[in-house]
Structure formats: structure tokens, C-alpha cells
Kinemage of the C-alpha trace (Angstrom):
@kinemage 1
@onewidth
@group {chain A} dominant
@subgroup {mainchain}
@vectorlist {calphas} color= white
{ca met a 1} P 57.086 -7.450 17.338
{ca ala a 2} L 59.770 -8.287 14.778
{ca ile a 3} L 59.212 -11.221 12.439
{ca ala a 4} L 61.996 -13.090 10.589
{ca ser a 5} L 61.930 -14.424 7.024
{ca phe a 6} L 60.606 -17.937 6.446
{ca met a 7} L 63.854 -18.832 4.605
{ca val a 8} L 62.316 -20.380 1.491
{ca pro a 9} L 64.446 -23.224 0.046
{ca leu a 10} L 67.223 -22.094 -2.282
{ca gly a 11} L 66.634 -23.137 -5.880
{ca ser a 12} L 62.893 -22.404 -5.687
{ca ala a 13} L 61.532 -20.900 -8.902
{ca val a 14} L 60.327 -17.303 -8.893
{ca pro a 15} L 56.541 -17.355 -8.452
{ca ala a 16} L 54.555 -15.835 -11.308
{ca phe a 17} L 52.993 -12.476 -10.537
{ca arg a 18} L 51.168 -9.672 -12.356
{ca leu a 19} L 50.394 -6.694 -10.144
{ca pro a 20} L 49.453 -3.040 -10.539
{ca ser a 21} L 52.231 -0.494 -10.152
{ca val a 22} L 51.754 2.608 -8.014
{ca glu a 23} L 52.725 4.556 -11.153
{ca gly a 24} L 50.050 2.876 -13.303
{ca gly a 25} L 50.009 -0.189 -15.505
{ca thr a 26} L 50.881 -3.709 -14.451
{ca val a 27} L 54.194 -5.471 -13.995
{ca ser a 28} L 55.013 -9.180 -14.097
{ca glu a 29} L 58.095 -11.301 -13.564
{ca ala a 30} L 58.246 -11.781 -17.359
{ca asp a 31} L 58.984 -8.062 -17.758
{ca phe a 32} L 62.462 -8.742 -16.339
{ca ala a 33} L 63.374 -11.726 -18.544
{ca asp a 34} L 66.519 -10.085 -19.900
{ca ala a 35} L 67.978 -9.161 -16.502
{ca ser a 36} L 70.981 -11.075 -15.168
{ca ala a 37} L 69.301 -11.297 -11.745
{ca leu a 38} L 65.945 -10.339 -10.239
{ca leu a 39} L 65.468 -8.941 -6.745
{ca val a 40} L 61.926 -9.022 -5.357
{ca val a 41} L 61.583 -7.038 -2.134
{ca phe a 42} L 58.500 -6.953 0.063
{ca leu a 43} L 58.314 -3.460 1.538
{ca ser a 44} L 55.917 -1.118 3.272
{ca asn a 45} L 55.891 2.577 3.984
{ca his a 46} L 55.047 2.546 7.685
{ca cys a 47} L 57.482 -0.099 9.008
{ca pro a 48} L 60.447 1.290 11.018
{ca tyr a 49} L 62.667 -1.571 9.801
{ca val a 50} L 62.048 -0.499 6.193
{ca arg a 51} L 62.345 3.201 7.002
{ca arg a 52} L 65.747 2.566 8.597
{ca ile a 53} L 67.220 1.166 5.349
{ca glu a 54} L 65.042 2.548 2.541
{ca asp a 55} L 67.571 5.143 1.320
{ca ala a 56} L 70.260 2.467 1.136
{ca ile a 57} L 67.875 0.145 -0.747
{ca gly a 58} L 67.405 2.892 -3.322
{ca ala a 59} L 71.166 3.464 -3.626
{ca val a 60} L 72.231 -0.200 -3.753
{ca thr a 61} L 69.596 -1.229 -6.287
{ca ala a 62} L 70.469 1.747 -8.519
{ca glu a 63} L 74.161 0.832 -8.365
{ca tyr a 64} L 73.521 -2.815 -9.234
{ca ala a 65} L 71.023 -2.002 -11.998
{ca ala a 66} L 74.056 -0.954 -14.034
{ca lys a 67} L 75.452 -4.478 -13.496
{ca gly a 68} L 72.327 -6.297 -14.715
{ca leu a 69} L 70.072 -6.409 -11.647
{ca ala a 70} L 66.346 -5.819 -12.026
{ca thr a 71} L 64.469 -4.910 -8.857
{ca val a 72} L 60.779 -4.832 -8.053
{ca ala a 73} L 59.115 -4.006 -4.736
{ca val a 74} L 55.785 -5.362 -3.533
{ca cys a 75} L 53.584 -4.075 -0.741
{ca ser a 76} L 51.102 -6.680 0.444
{ca asn a 77} L 49.837 -4.979 3.607
{ca asp a 78} L 46.152 -4.561 4.394
{ca val a 79} L 45.632 -0.872 3.593
{ca ser a 80} L 42.233 -0.798 5.290
{ca asn a 81} L 43.987 -1.134 8.632
{ca tyr a 82} L 47.334 0.389 7.544
{ca pro a 83} L 46.430 3.345 5.292
{ca asp a 84} L 50.046 4.622 5.295
{ca asp a 85} L 50.756 1.709 2.948
{ca asp a 86} L 48.292 2.746 0.229
{ca ala a 87} L 49.474 3.589 -3.305
{ca asp a 88} L 49.707 7.348 -2.663
{ca his a 89} L 51.964 6.835 0.347
{ca leu a 90} L 54.059 4.227 -1.508
{ca arg a 91} L 54.640 6.755 -4.319
{ca glu a 92} L 55.814 9.269 -1.696
{ca gln a 93} L 58.124 6.649 -0.192
{ca ala a 94} L 59.598 5.752 -3.598
{ca lys a 95} L 60.374 9.415 -4.248
{ca arg a 96} L 61.759 9.966 -0.730
{ca ala a 97} L 64.006 6.891 -0.871
{ca gly a 98} L 65.130 7.246 -4.484
{ca phe a 99} L 63.561 3.979 -5.675
{ca arg a 100} L 64.085 3.601 -9.434
{ca phe a 101} L 62.231 0.324 -9.686
{ca pro a 102} L 58.538 -0.587 -9.960
{ca tyr a 103} L 56.590 -0.592 -6.698
{ca leu a 104} L 53.626 -2.956 -6.871
{ca val a 105} L 50.478 -3.371 -4.811
{ca asp a 106} L 49.420 -6.909 -3.834
{ca glu a 107} L 45.881 -6.178 -2.693
{ca ser a 108} L 44.801 -9.842 -2.705
{ca gln a 109} L 47.971 -10.812 -0.789
{ca glu a 110} L 48.284 -13.858 -3.059
{ca thr a 111} L 51.735 -12.785 -4.268
{ca ala a 112} L 53.052 -12.552 -0.717
{ca lys a 113} L 51.696 -16.029 -0.058
{ca ala a 114} L 53.247 -17.405 -3.275
{ca phe a 115} L 56.670 -16.015 -2.298
{ca lys a 116} L 56.192 -17.084 1.332
{ca ala a 117} L 57.005 -13.522 2.379
{ca ala a 118} L 56.830 -12.968 6.122
{ca cys a 119} L 57.933 -9.430 6.848
{ca thr a 120} L 58.892 -6.039 5.544
{ca pro a 121} L 61.562 -5.885 4.402
{ca asp a 122} L 61.878 -9.381 2.939
{ca phe a 123} L 64.412 -9.931 0.124
{ca phe a 124} L 64.295 -12.639 -2.561
{ca leu a 125} L 67.198 -12.691 -5.055
{ca tyr a 126} L 66.862 -14.878 -8.159
{ca asp a 127} L 69.650 -15.819 -10.555
{ca arg a 128} L 69.535 -15.685 -14.360
{ca glu a 129} L 67.488 -18.910 -14.457
{ca arg a 130} L 65.093 -17.326 -11.904
{ca lys a 131} L 65.979 -19.780 -9.174
{ca leu a 132} L 66.197 -18.443 -5.624
{ca ala a 133} L 69.852 -17.760 -4.857
{ca tyr a 134} L 69.561 -15.639 -1.699
{ca arg a 135} L 66.914 -14.795 0.869
{ca gly a 136} L 67.986 -12.885 3.867
{ca glu a 137} L 68.844 -9.553 5.388
{ca phe a 138} L 69.867 -6.388 3.579
{ca asp a 139} L 72.453 -5.615 6.252
{ca gly a 140} L 72.728 -5.474 10.041
{ca ala a 141} L 71.012 -2.091 10.440
{ca arg a 142} L 67.947 -2.155 12.682
{ca pro a 143} L 65.771 0.634 14.097
{ca arg a 144} L 67.508 0.598 17.483
{ca asn a 145} L 71.155 0.194 16.492
{ca asp a 146} L 73.872 2.366 14.975
{ca val a 147} L 75.044 -0.123 12.342
{ca pro a 148} L 75.452 1.742 9.042
{ca ser a 149} L 72.929 0.751 6.388
{ca asp a 150} L 75.121 -0.114 3.432
{ca gly a 151} L 73.455 -3.288 2.152
{ca ala a 152} L 76.534 -5.372 3.014
{ca ser a 153} L 74.734 -8.738 3.166
{ca leu a 154} L 72.748 -8.179 -0.024
{ca arg a 155} L 75.793 -6.716 -1.831
{ca ala a 156} L 77.821 -9.846 -1.084
{ca ala a 157} L 74.994 -12.007 -2.458
{ca leu a 158} L 74.550 -9.784 -5.527
{ca asp a 159} L 78.255 -9.932 -6.367
{ca leu a 160} L 78.200 -13.735 -6.287
{ca val a 161} L 74.924 -14.155 -8.196
{ca leu a 162} L 75.918 -11.696 -10.912
{ca ala a 163} L 79.205 -13.619 -11.273
{ca gly a 164} L 77.215 -16.851 -11.745
{ca lys a 165} L 78.218 -18.258 -8.357
{ca ala a 166} L 76.206 -19.698 -5.460
{ca val a 167} L 75.700 -17.729 -2.267
{ca pro a 168} L 76.992 -19.984 0.525
{ca glu a 169} L 74.767 -20.576 3.509
{ca pro a 170} L 73.938 -19.692 6.154
{ca his a 171} L 71.950 -16.634 5.090
{ca thr a 172} L 70.896 -14.366 7.955
{ca pro a 173} L 67.094 -13.996 7.840
{ca ser a 174} L 65.621 -10.594 7.179
{ca leu a 175} L 63.929 -9.073 10.198
{ca gly a 176} L 61.054 -6.621 10.166
{ca cys a 177} L 57.393 -5.883 10.676
{ca gly a 178} L 55.157 -8.828 9.916
{ca ile a 179} L 53.057 -8.490 6.782
{ca lys a 180} L 49.702 -7.025 7.796
{ca trp a 181} L 47.338 -9.741 6.659
{ca lys a 182} L 43.681 -9.092 6.033
{ca pro a 183} L 41.527 -10.873 8.631
{ca gly a 184} L 41.260 -14.546 7.724
{ca asn a 185} L 43.940 -14.247 5.023
{ca glu a 186} L 46.936 -15.238 7.155
{ca pro a 187} L 49.045 -18.015 5.643
{ca val a 188} L 48.890 -21.379 7.359
């Protein structure tokens, strides 16, 4: 069953995080202080919604990195029940999709809760002051449609944010697989 983003209020500050990377070491929001914008994407390896657009995510984020965008992905799924989302499989996904950004593991699921992430994929774009400027879909591509995955919705938001402008509402919520919460860990 598809789940939509919670649509966190615009202007919300980026939550602090420090998580292990699938490549080793830890990464925090402070590591991106010099970037013109920060994109935090909640992803997973097994979700068909993510699989449908993952190559385009790799391409769009690489293109916009040259314009000042920093990107970080977070997987918060319960790997006990969804082993395809463990660090080894996330490394494979990053290679397959051409991700050039850190891919982090949120084992406690506290980061997903802090961001109010609901699904994979779930996109949170922060401006230079690290205030939420866009939360919504990547584009209109879904597992059962033929819409090209080109990142049109996110691209439009990125162009505005990197130009120092607001992204006018409404933002179309992201749609995807619900985050796989550990039993008793579901947000309320």
C-alpha cells in the first residue's frame, strides 16, 4: 500500500543527525554547512517506488551537485524484517543507481522520526539557512505508469532554492512504500 509524505511545515529547521555511512564513518548535517542547499532523501533498496526512479535520482543529484547542492540518503527500514535494506544491499543500490552522495543507516529510526519521514522515497530540500523549502515528489513516475523519470518536480524546486527563491505551494506529496518501522517504534 502506497503512503504519502506527511508534508512537514515549510520553514522547519533541518533536524540534527549523525549516522553511520554504508561506506564507513559517520555523517552529520554539519558536514554540509558550506552547501548552497541540502537534500535529505529517505530511500530503501527493496521499494518499487524507489527502484522506479533511483537512476534518475543519481543523475539529477550529480547534475545539481555542480550547482551547490549537497545530497544525503537515509535508510530507516527495519532490516530484521527487510534484509534487502541492510548496508550491503544499500551499497549495491548506490553503485547500481550511480549515487555519488553518502547513504546512511538509521538503525534506531530516530532520524526518520525527527524528519517526520513517512515513505521511501521521501524528499526534504533545505535552503542555505537549512530551512525546509520543499517536501514532495521527485516527479510523476510511479511503478505502474509510463511517465518518464526526469526529476521534474524536484528540479523545479532546486532551481528556485538555488536561486534564493521560495518554492510556491502546493507541493505534490511524495508517494512510496511506508517506512518499515520496528515493532512498537511507529510514530504516533
